KETORTOR-848623 format. One record per residue (C-alpha): residue in three letters; x, y, z. Coordinates in steps of 0.05 Angstrom, whole numbers, plus 5000, padded with zeros to 4 digits. Layout:
BEGIN
alaXYZ/...
***
This chain:
BEGIN
met489637882630/ile489238392687/lys486839072665/lys490739682687/pro486140092733/glu484640822722/leu487741292773/leu482441802790/ala484542442826/pro480843012861/ala481043742840/gly477944282882/thr482144842851/lys485544982784/glu492344862817/ser490244182843/phe487444012774/ile494044162740/asn498043802794/ala493743182787/ile494743142711/asn502143272715/ala503042752770/gly499942202728/ala492442172738/asn488341842684/ala482042212704/ile479842792747/phe473542892787/met471343602801/ala465244032811/gly462044692797/his459645182849/arg453244802861/phe450744082863/gly457643792879/ala457543532952/arg463343982973/ala460044662977/phe465844953015/ala471244752966/glu473545302919/asn470644922860/phe469945172788/thr465545642748/lys462045352687/glu467145682642/asp472845392684/leu469844702677/ile469444762601/asp476645002597/ala478744432643/ile475343912599/asn479144142538/tyr485744212576/ala485043502603/his482843182538/leu488843462502/arg493143112554/gly489442452549/val485842542615/leu478342442627/val474042922667/tyr468242712711/ile463743252739/val460643142807/val453143282810/asn451942862871/thr447543262917/leu440243082929/thr436043492882/phe429643872900/asp424043952849/asp425144702839/glu432444562823/val431444042768/asp431044532710/glu437344892734/val441044232742/leu439044012672/ala441244682641/tyr447944592676/thr448943862656/asp446543992585/glu452144502578/leu457344022606/val455043482559/arg455443952499/his462644082518/his464243342522/val464743182596/asp466542442602/ala461942262659/leu457142542711/ile457642292783/val450642282813/gln447342092879/asp440042242867/ile436841632834/gly431342062805/met436542482769/ile440141852747/ser433741602715/ile433342252676/phe440742302658/thr441441592631/lys435841722581/arg437542452566/tyr444942342553/pro445641672517/asn453041782499/ile455342022568/ala457141552624/ile453241622689/his457041422751/ala453141252815/ser456141652872/thr458641322936/gln453041722969/ile448241192942/asn451640712990/ala452240112943/his455939542979/his453038892953/val451138542888/ser443738702885/gln444739442896/val449839462839/ala445239042795/phe439439522807/leu443740122789/lys445939782725/ser438639642709/ile437040392709/gly442840552662/val448840682708/lys455540522675/arg459840552738/val458540472812/ile462940822863/leu462540322920/ala461340492992/arg467840543031/glu465539963075/thr465639473017/ser470838923027/ile475438672973/asp472037992975/thr465238312962/ile468238722905/lys470738072873/glu463737772880/ile460338392850/lys465338392792/lys463837652780/gln456237742779/val455038432748/asp458138682684/ile459339402705/glu465239862721/leu467039902795/glu470640482828/ala473440452899/phe476940942945/ile484240782957/his486841392995/gly484241983035/ala478942163086/leu473941653110/cys466741803131/val465141463196/ser457941373173/tyr455740973113/ser455341523060/gly448541803044/asn446141553112/cys448542133155/leu443742673180/ile447642943239/ser450143583205/ser443343683171/val439543613236/ile444343943285/asn447244493241/asp442144553186/arg447844393137/ser446243763099/gly451843283080/asn447343023025/arg446943732999/gly454443873001/glu454644273066/cys457243783118/ala459444103184/tyr463743493203/asn460543363271/cys464242703269/arg470743073281/leu468343373347/pro470043093416/tyr465042633452/gln464742253518/leu462441533519/leu457341383574/lys454540723599/glu447840963624/asp450441563665/glu457441283678/val463241593639/ile466941023605/his471441443560/glu473242163573/ser471942683519/ser475942533456/his474942483381/leu471141823385/leu467941883317/ser473842153278/ala476441653227/lys483641573207/asp485541693135/leu485341123086/met491940883055/thr492540253013/ile499140362976/glu502239753010/tyr496639312983/ile496139572912/asp497338882882/gln491238592918/leu486839172895/ile489139112822/glu487838362823/ser480838462851/gly478638752785/ile477039462808/asp476539902747/ser478140572779/phe482340752840/lys479741382872/ile483741872914/glu479442292961/gly481143032972/arg477443592935/met478244012999/arg485643883005/lys491844272982/lys495044202914/glu501243892946/tyr497043332975/val494143202906/ala501043202872/gln504342752923/thr498742252929/val497542182854/ser504942122841/ala505741582895/tyr500041152870/arg501941262796/lys508840972810/ser505940402851/ile500940192798/asp506040242742/ala511039832783/tyr506039262789/phe505239212714/glu512639272702/his513838712753/glu517939162798/thr518039192874/leu518139882904/glu521140072971/leu515440473002/thr518540753065/asp520241423035/thr513641452996/ile509441343058/asp513541853096/lys512042373042/leu504642193043/lys504542323117/arg507643003108/val502443273060/phe496543033102/asn494842473150/arg490342333209/asp494341703221/tyr492841143171/ser488140553164/lys487940033109/gly480440113111/tyr474539653107/ile476439493035/leu482239103064/asn478238843124/glu480739323178/ile477839163246/pro472639713257/lys475439943324/asp482240063291/leu479140563242/asn478841123293/asn483941643315/asp480941933378/phe487142373391/arg486742863334/pro481543003279/asn486243393234/his493143353202/met498343013248/gly504743093208/val510942693227/lys514742683292/ile521543023287/gly523743173358/glu522343323430/val522043923476/val528143953522/arg526644593559/tyr521845183561/gln522945903581/lys518546503567/asn515746443496/leu521445973475/ala521945223471/leu528744873465/val527644273419/lys532243713398/ile530743543326/thr531842903286/glu531443213217/his532343863179/leu527844443201/glu527445123167/asn523545763167/gly516845653133/asp515944953160/gly509744813200/phe510544513269/arg506244263326/ile508244123398/val504043583431/gly504143443505/asp500043733562/val498244283513/asp497444243438/tyr500644833402/gly502244933328/asn505045483284/leu509845623227/val517345663240/ser519046403235/tyr524446473289/met529945973308/met535946103353/arg541845643366/lys543945523438/asn549746013429/gly544746563415/thr545546623339/ile539346693297/thr538746173242/lys533946023184/glu535145273187/ala537544733234/phe539644013223/ala538643323253/gly541643253322/glu541643993337/glu538144343394/val534845003375/trp530045503407/leu523245583374/glu518646163388/val512145913419/lys506246313445/glu503845813496/thr507245473555/val509644783533/val512444223576/pro519243873569/gly518243173542/ser512843413493/tyr513643163422/leu515243613363/tyr511643463297/lys512943753228/thr506143913197/leu508544283136/asp514944083100/ser517044683058/glu522744283026/leu517843753001/glu513044302977/lys518744602936/glu520043912906/leu512643842887/tyr512444542856/ala514644252789/tyr507743932782/gln504644622781/asn507544792712/glu502044862660/gly507244712606/tyr509144052639/lys510743522587/val506042942597/val504542672527/pro509942272491/leu510242292415/ser513841872364/gly515342062293/tyr519742022232/val521742512178/glu523142372105/ala527642902074/tyr530442752005/gln532543221950/gly527343221894/gln521642991939/thr516743331986/leu518643382059/lys514342892100/phe513142872175/tyr509642282207/leu507342362280/ser503741902329/asp501841942402/glu501341442459/leu494041302440/asp496241092371/his493341692335/gln497341792272/val498042392226/met502342562166/val503843242136/glu508143432076/ser510744052042/asp507544371981/ile514344411948/tyr519743931928/leu526343991964/glu531944271923/lys539244071925/ala543144491975/gln548244971944/ser552644992006/lys550144712073/pro544944152066/ala540643992127/asp543543412166/lys540042902211/glu541643272276/gln538943942251/ile532543622225/ala531443222289/gln532643842332/gln527644262294/phe522043742292/ser522743612368/lys521244332390/phe514244332421/gly514644972461/gly509145072514/thr505044472491/pro504243842535/phe508043432483/tyr515143172482/met518742762430/asp519842072458/his522741762394/leu524442072327/glu527741772266/val530242192208/phe531141892139/thr535042362093/asp540342372039/glu543242992074/asp543343312005/ala537343782008/phe536344502029/ile530844552082/ser529045222111/val527645282186/lys521045622168/leu518745012128/met520544522183/asn516944962235/glu510745002191/leu510344242182/arg511444122256/arg505944612273/lys501044292225/ala502543602252/leu501443832323/glu494844172305/lys492443522274/ile494443102335/glu491243612382/ser484843612341/ile484442852342/arg485842822417/ile480343302438/tyr475243062387/arg468842752415/asp462442562380/asp457143092380/ala453043092444/ile446242752442/ile440943052488/ile434142722488/ser428243032526/asp424842382544/glu418242392582/val418342092652/thr412241662670/ser408941422734/lys405340782754/val401941032817/val394940852838/phe393041382890/gln389941132955/asp385941692986/glu385541363055/glu388441703117/lys392041273168/leu396641293227/val402140763224/val407340593276/lys414440333270/val417139963331/his423939733355/thr422039363420/lys416838863443/asp413939373492/gln412939873436/leu409639343393/gln404939153449/ala403239883463/ala401439983389/ile397139353388/asp393639543453/leu391840223426/gly388739953362/ile394040133310/lys392239713249/glu398839753211/ile405439673246/tyr412539653218/tyr417539273259/asp425239283256/asp427338613230/ile431738533292/leu425138423329/ser421737743329/val414137763319/lys412937013308/his408636933369/val404637573364/lys397237423359/ser392937993333/asn389238233272/val394438773260/leu398138813194/leu405438703214/ile410338943161/pro417838803168/ala422539393160/arg429039163129/lys435739403152/arg439139983116/ile445739613115/val445538923083/glu452538633084/glu450537963056/glu446337882994/pro439138043015/tyr434237463019/pro428237492972/ile422237912991/asn416037493006/gln411038003032/thr409738753035/thr416139043063/val419039713085/ile425839813051/ser431540293061/glu436540083007/thr436039982932/gly438139252931/ala431239072956/leu428239352893/phe432438852853/val430938232895/asn423438352895/gln422537862839/asn415537662860/lys413338392857/tyr410638482927/asp408439182947/leu414139582977/ile414340193023/thr420740613019/asp423440903083/glu426841583094/phe433941363073/ile431941203002/asn432141973001/val426142172960/thr427142912950/asn424043012881/ile418142742840/tyr422842382791/thr425541932846/ala418341792866/ala416441642794/leu422341172785/leu420440792848/ser413340722823/his415940282767/his419239822819/his412939622858/val413440172910/lys406240302932/arg407940832983/leu414141252996/thr416641633057/leu419142323042/ser426442473058/ala428142823123/glu432343293080/leu426243653052/asp424144313082/lys416944513094/ser415644843027/his418144252988/val414143763030/leu407744153022/asp408744242946/phe410943522931/ala404143202916/lys401843802876/arg408143792833/tyr407443042822/gln400143102801/lys401843662753/ala407443252721/phe404142562720/gly396542672727/val395942292792/tyr397642422865/pro403041992897/asn402041572959/leu406241963010/glu408241793080/met411242273131/val414842123196/val411342593245/tyr414642333308/gly421241993325/his428542033343/lys432242083277/asp438141643260/met443842143258/met448341633224/ile449740893219/ser456840653224/lys460740003216/tyr465440303268/cys463340233341/pro465740713395/val463840203449/ala468439673420/lys473740213409/ser473540423482/phe473939723510/gly478839473457/tyr474138933433/lys472938643364/pro466138633330/asn460238263360/cys462238383433/asn454738483448/leu456138993503/cys450939463472/phe445538933483/lys447138893557/asp447239643573/gln445140283540/tyr451040693515/tyr451241423494/leu455841913461/lys455542573498/his457343253469/asp457643863514/tyr452644263473/gln449043753430/gly446843253484/lys446942503492/phe446542083429/ala443941393443/leu447640813409/ile443440243380/asn446139613348/asp442439463283/gly443138713295/his449238643249/cys454039033292/asn452939683255/met451840253304/arg445940723297/ile447241393330/met440641713350/asp438542433357/pro437842633431/leu431443013414/pro425442723378/tyr421943033318/arg414943273335/leu410543483277/ile403743383309/glu402044113298/glu403544033223/ile398443483211/pro393043953183/ala398044253133/leu400643573114/arg393543313105/lys392043903059/ala398443733020/lys395443043003/ile399842663051/arg395442083074/thr399941653118/phe402841933183/arg408141523219/leu410641493290/asp417641203293/phe419440903361/thr426440703382/leu428340953452/glu421441013483/asn418840573539/ile411740283539/glu408640873577/gln411941393532/thr409841003470/lys402540983493/his402441713511/ile405041923443/ile400441463404/lys394341713441/ala396142443426/tyr397042313352/gln390741893347/lys386942493374/ala390542973328/ile388842543268/asn381542533290/lys381743293297/glu380643243372/ser384143623428/tyr390543283450/gln396143333501/leu403343143483/glu408643223536/ile415443013511/gly420043573534/lys424843873484/tyr423943683411/arg425643873339/lys421644043278/gly427743963233/his427244273164/met419744343175/asn421544983211/val424145263146/
***
């Protein structure tokens, strides 16, 4: 039997929260002012969250609190104080990215569900299996996960799966994007994304412009309402709507649309979706994609024309004269509507002035009419008119804003007989049942006995509560006197009992369990090199580097040397990862699960080690050395080993990338294929070097990871050579040079400089402009 999926809605404001519940959400995800991955949403105070939990539970709706930013060590106590309070007030689940915090939460809160955030980037069986092994109850899958993979995960791992079905798409694999963190010092993993992906870029082949400046990284919005049957049948447990930054009208319309669609499937009805899709477009759209979940071709995921709301086309500019555009419209338009004129210029505003051709001012116009709109830029005849805010639709959606909206059906029956107590039986849609009765026996009426209609009317009055009487039966001899006061008192008592049952949860259990470590500290300083090309590999060997990591896109079968060559696995593993059979550098958690033979592992930057608890967890999974996250600032890097030693009695084995072009993001979408109109695996990027160029941020080199996922590289390298003495003092013993774009001469020059720096000798390092990243902070 197919299980009905949960419909999970976003709430960034109280208004959106109420709209989501009233429109039919089964659960809400929301956040406080910190730790919630949307730092610039309005969000909720702690008191607001507690009130919201009670409000939702009374209405049969679950509340999941987002705590999905990477956590620094000096924040852990504050996070725990915050989550302890939420747990005491019966939050239903915590949504978490940081695997160190997950390892704490799953032990600390044994009767609270921990959901692994999409920021963990789980997209295959082994990753999900690993997360289950550390106590996760639900995994929110990466948006790149296909429906076929979801079915396979569901078949192999007994765990709840959640998937996005509507809303904004990140162009990068979530949790694997540093562009905002590096360029703007606003970390997406810390809730402060600056949305660099929505900016315009040129595409270059070497120095030749292939695609003029446009929004080449801006993804369309996801919409799957036409495929809801396939998603239900895949076994997904929770359907997630994105949008904590969006307006309440978006939340109401989107939740309502998917609620009706899901219900129709289970009632064996077929819905006509034309009007529904039109309304979805009106509340927000960047054009739509069915997404990777439904195997969208990656190049079709992008809308390079506009990075924000497009609205719906409703007409065309016929003529322009000073500050006025004559437009012919195809639907109703009124003051308060938003509009945008798109042609040689792109101009938008609210309708505040309309004039008919005969010169009369009007507040509204109708399909087929030509009217003058006030515009403040020169627009060209033939430009299209779009409606970007539909005030009529917003008025229609206003009903969902009512806090007294009736969302909980009740059934009941009354027994009212002369000579007996008055009894009222009440049950809700969750099959909670209560019974209340009067303290007195009903007496025979002297004149006007209570009849069925009067009794039914009185017991169906629920005032400002969320309840409504769906079905009521009255059994009576119509011979007794019953005062209105008595009936009101019984109804009130019955409602109090139902409310109490609905919001009841078991007492919170909070266990302060001690975290342990399995590290054996290796107090041996070394310089290691990671290479991407054969020239870089040869340069490292020639200069005596004893330990070299190589991208597994690079073949080293015929390399003859005494160097320790360690493969560095891809971050994105679309097929189930093959078993580990030697010491390996890993960038995704599935490798921790497939390491059945317990080889030594080295974790790379994108495992995102930002606190000692993540490091301790990894030590129990055969990680002998870990690379600190690029998200850490200088103070946290320099304090890391000291904090670890204080907590666990031993220093960790830490590695730090001290040179290299950072991966800004990695994407299943390819701007090269988009520009040429090709499907995946066109191999153009292996023939020539392509770049994305931004006017102020420089040229971002594009590198294929070998599986047609595009790595977008920082134009400037990190250079931390001057920080080596401080890092050495902070017990960091392994320093890494990470080569990707460098030729053989550049590689040798950089290695020689760092070798001298490690040996405390005088060095020269000439690389032009560079960054120090968060190590400046």
